[in-house]
C-alpha positions in Angstrom: -121.8 14.8 -31.0 -120.8 13.4 -34.4 -118.6 10.3 -34.4 -116.0 12.1 -36.5 -115.8 15.0 -34.0 -115.5 12.5 -31.1 -112.6 10.7 -32.8 -110.8 14.0 -33.5 -111.2 15.0 -29.8 -109.9 11.6 -28.6 -107.0 11.9 -30.9 -106.1 15.3 -29.6 -106.3 14.1 -26.0 -104.1 11.1 -26.8 -101.5 13.3 -28.4 -101.5 15.6 -25.4 -101.0 12.7 -23.1 -98.2 11.3 -25.2 -96.5 14.8 -25.3 -97.0 15.2 -21.5 -95.5 11.8 -20.7 -92.6 12.4 -23.1 -91.8 15.8 -21.6 -91.9 14.6 -18.0 -89.9 11.5 -18.8 -87.3 13.6 -20.5 -87.1 15.9 -17.5 -86.8 12.9 -15.2 -84.0 11.6 -17.3 -82.2 14.9 -17.8 -82.3 15.9 -14.1 -80.3 12.8 -12.7 -78.1 13.0 -15.8 -77.1 16.5 -14.8 -76.5 15.4 -11.2 -74.4 12.5 -12.3 -72.3 14.7 -14.6 -71.8 17.2 -11.7 -70.7 14.4 -9.4 -68.3 12.9 -12.0 -66.8 16.4 -12.5 -66.3 16.7 -8.8 -64.6 13.3 -8.6 -62.4 14.2 -11.6 -61.3 17.4 -10.0 -60.4 15.7 -6.8 -58.4 13.0 -8.7 -56.6 15.6 -10.8 -55.2 17.1 -7.7 -54.1 13.8 -6.1 -50.7 12.1 -6.1 -52.3 9.2 -8.1 -52.8 11.6 -11.0 -49.4 13.2 -10.9 -47.7 11.9 -14.0 -44.7 14.1 -13.4 -43.9 12.4 -10.1 -40.9 10.1 -9.8 -43.2 7.2 -9.0 -44.7 7.4 -12.5 -41.8 8.7 -14.6 -38.8 6.8 -13.3 -38.8 4.5 -16.4 -39.4 7.2 -19.1 -35.8 7.1 -20.3 -35.4 3.3 -20.2 -34.9 1.3 -23.4 -37.5 0.0 -24.1 -39.8 2.6 -22.5 -41.8 0.4 -20.2 -42.3 -0.4 -16.6 -41.0 -3.8 -15.5 -43.6 -6.4 -14.4 -42.1 -6.3 -10.9 -43.0 -2.6 -10.6 -46.0 -2.2 -12.9 -48.7 -3.3 -10.5 -48.4 -0.1 -8.5 -46.8 2.3 -10.9 -49.2 2.2 -13.8 -52.9 1.7 -14.5 -52.1 -1.0 -17.1 -50.1 -2.9 -14.5 -52.7 -2.7 -11.9 -55.5 -3.9 -14.2 -53.2 -6.7 -15.3 -52.7 -7.7 -11.7 -56.4 -7.7 -11.0 -57.1 -9.6 -14.2 -59.3 -6.7 -15.4 -57.6 -6.9 -18.8 -58.6 -10.5 -19.3 -55.3 -11.9 -18.0 -54.8 -14.2 -15.0 -55.5 -12.4 -11.7 -52.9 -12.2 -8.9 -49.9 -11.5 -11.1 -48.6 -9.1 -13.7 -48.0 -10.7 -17.1 -46.7 -7.8 -19.1 -44.7 -4.6 -18.6 -46.7 -1.5 -17.8 -46.9 1.6 -19.9 -44.9 4.7 -18.9 -46.6 7.9 -18.1 -49.7 5.9 -17.0 -50.6 7.1 -13.5 -53.5 5.6 -11.5 -56.7 6.7 -13.2 -60.4 5.8 -13.0 -60.0 2.6 -15.0 -57.6 1.2 -12.4 -60.2 1.0 -9.6 -63.5 1.2 -11.4 -63.9 -2.3 -12.9 -65.6 -5.6 -12.0 -62.4 -7.2 -10.8 -61.6 -4.4 -8.4 -65.3 -4.4 -7.2 -64.8 -8.1 -6.2 -61.5 -7.6 -4.5 -61.6 -8.2 -0.7 -58.0 -9.1 0.2 -54.5 -7.9 -0.2 -51.2 -9.8 -0.1 -48.3 -8.2 1.9 -44.7 -8.3 0.9 -44.0 -11.3 3.1 -46.8 -13.3 1.4 -49.4 -13.0 4.2 -52.9 -12.1 3.2 -55.1 -9.4 4.8 -58.7 -10.4 4.3 -62.1 -8.9 4.7 -60.9 -5.5 3.6 -63.9 -4.5 1.4 -63.2 -1.5 -0.8 -60.0 -0.9 1.1 -58.5 -4.0 -0.6 -57.9 -1.8 -3.7 -55.8 0.6 -1.6 -54.0 -2.1 0.4 -53.0 -4.0 -2.8 -50.3 -1.4 -3.4 -49.8 0.1 0.0 -48.8 -3.3 1.4 -45.0 -3.2 0.9 -42.9 -5.0 -1.7 -39.9 -6.1 0.4 -40.4 -7.5 3.9 -38.6 -8.6 7.1 -38.7 -12.1 5.7 -36.3 -10.9 3.0 -34.0 -9.6 5.8 -34.1 -13.0 7.6 -33.3 -14.8 4.4 -30.4 -12.4 3.6 -28.7 -13.0 7.0 -29.2 -16.7 7.2 -26.1 -18.5 8.2 -24.2 -15.3 9.1 -23.0 -14.6 12.6 -25.0 -11.8 14.2 -22.1 -9.3 14.3 -20.1 -10.3 11.3 -19.9 -7.7 8.5 -21.5 -8.7 5.2 -19.4 -7.1 2.5 -21.5 -5.0 0.0 -24.7 -5.6 1.8 -27.1 -2.6 1.2 -29.8 -1.4 3.5 -33.1 -3.2 3.0 -36.6 -1.7 3.0 -40.3 -2.7 2.6 -40.6 -0.3 -0.4 -42.6 2.1 0.3 -45.7 3.8 1.8 -46.8 0.5 3.2 -49.7 1.9 5.3 -51.6 -1.4 5.2 -48.6 -3.2 6.6 -48.2 -0.7 9.4 -51.9 -0.8 10.3 -51.9 -4.6 10.4 -49.0 -4.6 13.0 -48.2 -8.1 14.2 -51.2 -9.5 12.2 -49.1 -8.7 9.1 -45.7 -9.2 10.6 -44.0 -6.9 8.1 -41.7 -5.2 10.7 -38.7 -7.2 11.9 -40.2 -8.6 15.1 -37.6 -9.8 17.6 -38.0 -13.3 19.1 -39.5 -13.3 22.6 -41.1 -9.9 22.2 -44.9 -9.3 21.8 -46.3 -6.8 19.3 -49.6 -5.1 18.8 -51.9 -6.3 16.0 -54.2 -4.4 13.7 -54.7 -0.8 14.8 -58.3 -0.2 15.9 -59.4 3.4 16.0 -62.8 4.8 16.8 -65.7 3.8 14.6 -66.3 4.5 11.8 -62.6 5.3 11.0 -60.9 1.9 10.8 -60.2 1.4 7.1 -58.5 3.2 4.2 -61.7 4.5 2.6 -63.4 5.4 5.9 -60.5 7.8 6.6 -59.4 8.8 3.1 -61.4 10.2 0.2 -60.5 7.7 -2.5 -60.3 10.3 -5.2 -58.4 13.2 -3.5 -56.6 10.9 -1.0 -57.1 13.5 1.6 -58.9 12.9 4.9 -62.7 12.6 4.5 -64.9 15.5 5.5 -67.7 15.3 8.0 -70.9 14.4 6.0 -72.8 17.6 5.2 -69.8 19.8 6.3 -66.4 21.0 5.1 -64.9 20.2 8.4 -62.1 17.6 8.6 -63.4 14.2 9.8 -60.7 14.0 12.5 -62.2 17.1 14.1 -65.2 15.0 15.2 -63.1 13.9 18.1 -59.9 16.0 17.8 -61.5 19.4 17.9 -58.1 21.2 17.3 -57.6 19.5 13.9 -58.1 22.0 11.1 -55.5 20.9 8.6 -53.0 18.3 7.7 -50.3 19.8 9.9 -52.6 19.5 12.9 -52.5 15.7 12.8 -49.0 15.9 14.1 -50.2 17.6 17.3 -52.4 14.7 18.4 -51.1 12.6 21.3 -51.5 8.8 21.5 -51.0 8.9 25.3 -49.5 11.2 27.8 -46.2 9.3 27.8 -42.6 10.4 27.2 -41.7 7.4 24.9 -38.4 8.9 23.6 -37.2 9.8 27.1 -36.3 13.5 26.3 -38.1 14.7 29.4 -41.1 16.1 27.6 -44.4 14.5 26.8 -45.0 15.4 23.1 -47.4 14.6 20.3 -47.3 11.0 19.0 -45.6 12.3 15.8 -42.8 14.0 17.8 -42.4 11.0 20.1 -41.9 8.7 17.1 -39.4 11.2 15.6 -37.5 11.3 18.8 -37.3 7.5 19.0 -36.2 7.4 15.4 -33.3 9.8 16.1 -32.2 7.6 18.9 -32.3 4.5 16.6 -30.1 6.4 14.0 -27.6 7.2 16.8 -27.6 3.6 18.0 -27.0 2.4 14.4 -24.1 4.9 14.1 -22.5 3.8 17.3 -22.8 0.1 16.5 -21.5 0.4 13.0 -18.5 2.4 14.2 -17.7 -0.3 16.7 -18.1 -3.2 14.4 -17.0 -2.0 11.0 -15.1 1.2 11.6 -17.4 3.1 9.2 -20.1 5.3 10.8 -23.6 4.8 9.6 -25.6 7.9 8.5 -29.2 8.3 7.4 -30.8 10.5 4.9 -34.4 9.4 4.1 -34.7 11.9 1.2 -31.7 10.6 -0.8 -31.5 7.2 -2.3 -30.1 4.7 -1.1 -30.7 6.4 2.3 -27.7 4.8 4.2 -24.4 6.7 3.8 -21.0 6.8 5.5 -20.9 9.7 8.0 -17.4 10.6 7.0 -16.9 13.3 9.7 -19.0 11.6 12.3 -21.1 14.7 13.0 -24.4 12.8 13.0 -25.7 14.4 9.9 -25.4 13.5 6.2 -24.3 16.5 4.1 -25.1 17.0 0.4 -21.6 15.8 -0.4 -21.9 12.7 1.9 -25.3 11.8 0.3 -23.6 10.5 -2.8 -24.3 7.1 -4.2 -20.5 6.2 -4.1 -20.6 7.0 -0.4 -23.2 4.4 0.3 -22.9 2.5 3.6 -22.5 -1.2 2.8 -21.0 -2.7 6.0 -24.1 -4.1 7.6 -24.1 -7.0 10.0 -27.2 -9.2 10.5 -27.9 -7.3 13.8 -27.6 -4.0 12.1 -29.5 -4.9 9.0 -32.6 -5.9 11.1 -32.6 -2.6 13.0 -32.0 -0.5 9.9 -34.9 -2.3 8.1 -37.2 -1.3 11.0 -35.9 2.3 10.7 -36.9 2.3 7.0 -40.2 0.6 7.7 -41.2 3.4 10.1 -39.7 6.2 8.1 -41.2 5.2 4.7 -44.7 5.3 6.1 -44.7 9.0 7.0 -48.1 8.5 8.6 -47.0 5.6 10.8 -47.9 7.8 13.8 -51.5 7.6 12.7 -51.6 4.1 11.1 -50.2 2.2 14.1 -48.0 4.3 16.4 -47.6 1.6 19.1 -46.3 -0.9 16.5 -43.8 1.6 15.2 -42.5 2.5 18.7 -42.2 -1.1 19.6 -40.1 -2.0 16.6 -37.8 0.9 17.2 -37.5 0.4 20.9 -36.5 -3.3 20.4 -34.1 -2.4 17.6 -32.3 0.1 20.0 -32.3 -2.5 22.7 -30.8 -5.1 20.5 -28.0 -2.8 19.4 -27.3 -1.4 22.9 -24.5 -3.9 23.9 -22.2 -2.4 21.2 -23.7 1.0 20.3 -23.2 3.0 23.5 -26.9 3.8 23.3 -29.3 2.2 25.8 -33.0 2.2 26.3 -32.7 3.8 29.7 -35.4 6.4 30.0 -37.3 5.2 26.9 -40.8 3.6 27.2 -42.0 0.7 25.2 -45.8 0.8 24.6 
């Protein structure tokens, strides 16, 4: 074979090899790129349907008509992506505090949680200053779902006031709001008002591996996780009758009639029953001590109203800001705070039912001397 022919042949083979490598490499790059794109699209779709993305919700548009249009630093951490990144220090500012007002119409988006500062986060600070540590990825969730107010604020507010003296113009106090991490922590967090001499359960321990925010909740949709490789609800692994969100309310903590109504119900219903008794105790106590009857409407701010006709319900007319109940005593303020603590975590029956029931039982008991409502028939976990 001539040398020239050999060189041509070698050149052709070399070009073929280069083309083959190029094509296979391109295919190898394109295939995972398509997979990644599909995955990102799936995450985006989940997020778009979540409460974190709902820019029309009150949590994200409360400040739209303010002048200037901005979210105060006190609120920005949890009500805007800019505020959350500021708190983390992901924007280059000092971590652990918010330095500037947040932007309005800025719901929680990808940039809030997907950054180096968030990746390193492992702890969250509760409203009372206590830290929950070793949280892993759940620290991102707990940072906002930890409560803003606390029982410490209640203790500070009543300092130096006799237990049954009315405090003029004192409004009901709350942990503000959806403080699931505080509920889960129980006595380890101490965010409920815990009465001296009483013992309280600590961090709620469920079955493995469902003991943290991200083990139970899809971080993008916020719904309960699915069983891997299935569309079935993760809870159905043990609770076979759970098919949807409403089914969670059918699960029983234990076969105990906590609210003393003569029927053993689901954990959700037992807590609702205990809650109704606590509202009745607050109404009886307030009537005896201030002459004004306490009423509660958890759907209408500021939640505590005067029950003008004493019928045990707050009508639309009674749920007016000018009809706000502001005749709290220290004893009543503590019990009302516990009512709000349990009510404003609508999943307290899942996050730490025993802690919720203990707080309400002790509140009812503490009011009983003057409320006409006792704990007879009730069960404290």
